[in-house]
N, C-alpha and C positions, 0 to 999 in steps of 0.2 A: 570297839566303841567304849567310851568312858562313862560309867555311871556312878562313879565316887563323887561325893560332895565336898570338895576342898573347902576349907574355912575361908580362904581368900577370894573365892567367887564372888564377884561384886552383885551379880544378879541374884544369887541365893541370899546374900546379905540384905540386899535391898528388899526384897519380897518378905524377909522376916521382920524388918523394921516397922514399927507401928506408926511412925511419923512419916506419912506419905510425901509431904512436902520436902522433908530432909532427904528422903530416898528417891524423890521425884517420880514415884509410882502414881500414874494418872487413872489407871483402871485395872481391876483384878477379875478375872473371869474363872470358870472351873479349871481349866488346864493350862492358862496362860495370862500374861498381865502385860500391861503397855507402860513403858516408862520412857521419860524424856532421856535424850543423850546429854550427858553432862558436858560434853565437848562437841557441840553440834556444828554441823556444816552450814545449816541455815535455821533460821527461827522455825519451830515446829517439827525439828528432827526427833522423831520417835523411834523406838525399838519395840518389837513385840517378841516376848520372851517366853518359851514354856516353862512351868514349874520344874518339869523333869529336867534333871541336870545331865545332859547327854551332848555329845559333841557333833551330831549331825542330824539333819531332818530325818533321814531314813530309820534312825533309831527310835522315832516318835511312834506312838500308835497313831492309828488313822483318825480317831475323834480329836486328838491334839493337832495333827496336821490341819484337820478341817477348820477347827477353831483358829488357828494362826491365820489362815487365808481369810476367814469371816472377819477376823480384827483387822486385817489389813485393809480390806475394803470399807469397813465401818470407819477407820481412821482416815482414810483417804476422803471420804465424804465430809467427815468432820472439818479436817484441815482445809478443804476446798471452802466450806462455809467461813471458817475463821479468817483464814489468810488470803484466799483467792490465789493459790499459785497457778502458773501457767503449765506446769508439768510436775513430775515426780521421778525421783530414782528409788527404785525399791530392790532390796536385794539381800543377800547373805553371803557373808565369806565363811566357807567351810574349810577349817583347816589352817594353820600358820602360813602354808605356801600360797593361800589364796588370799592372804591379808588379814585374817582374822586377828583381832586384837584380844579377844577373850575366846580362844579356840575351844575350850573344854565345855562351853555353854552356849549351844547354837541360839541364835537369834536372828530377826529379820529386821531390817533397816527401812524406814519409810521417811524419805527426804523431800520436802517441798522444795520446788525449783522455780526461778523467775529468770526471764531473760536479763543477762547482765548481773546475775547475783555473785559472780566471780569478778573481783576487781583488782586493782593493783595491790591492794593491802594483802589479799590472799596470795596473789601471784608473786609479788615481789618481797613484800614484808613478812611472809609467811605467818599472818595474823588474821584472824576472822573477826569481822565487825558485825555484830548482831544488832538489829534496831530494837530488840526487846530482850529484857533479861529473863532468866529461867523461871524465877518465881511468878513472873507476870505471865509467861507462857502456861506455867502449870496451872495457875487459877483460871486462865481463859479455857483451857482444854476441859478441866474439871466442871467448870460452869456450864459449858456447852454439852457435856455428857449428862449432867442432871436435868437439862432441858429436853433431852430426848426421851 
């Protein structure tokens, strides 16, 4: 397990940034934080990230693992209220062989889904079209969090 904090880790850098809009951090808790995916599959694609820089879920203490699950459920409720998705993809890619883009810092993805949200632009043009810009998504989520 890797417990070193490389300076290039985008999650470690984001959580140290004081400008949450710039870093896209929408929520900070005791052991983990929620950040918008800068390259989302759909509007509302968020990631739940522990502060601990480790490469796998089993390397986290039980309190942090529990907080990750609680945040996942909380964000699903919030995203349902904001965007009314028909479904979710939830997961973690643990290791590069599993497709992890940032293998050294484990994180969970919560991706709202709608019937037909994959269209010809994604399939043929290898381009994603989002109906909402990231700063708007950030503000909507932050506003909803402050209402709770």
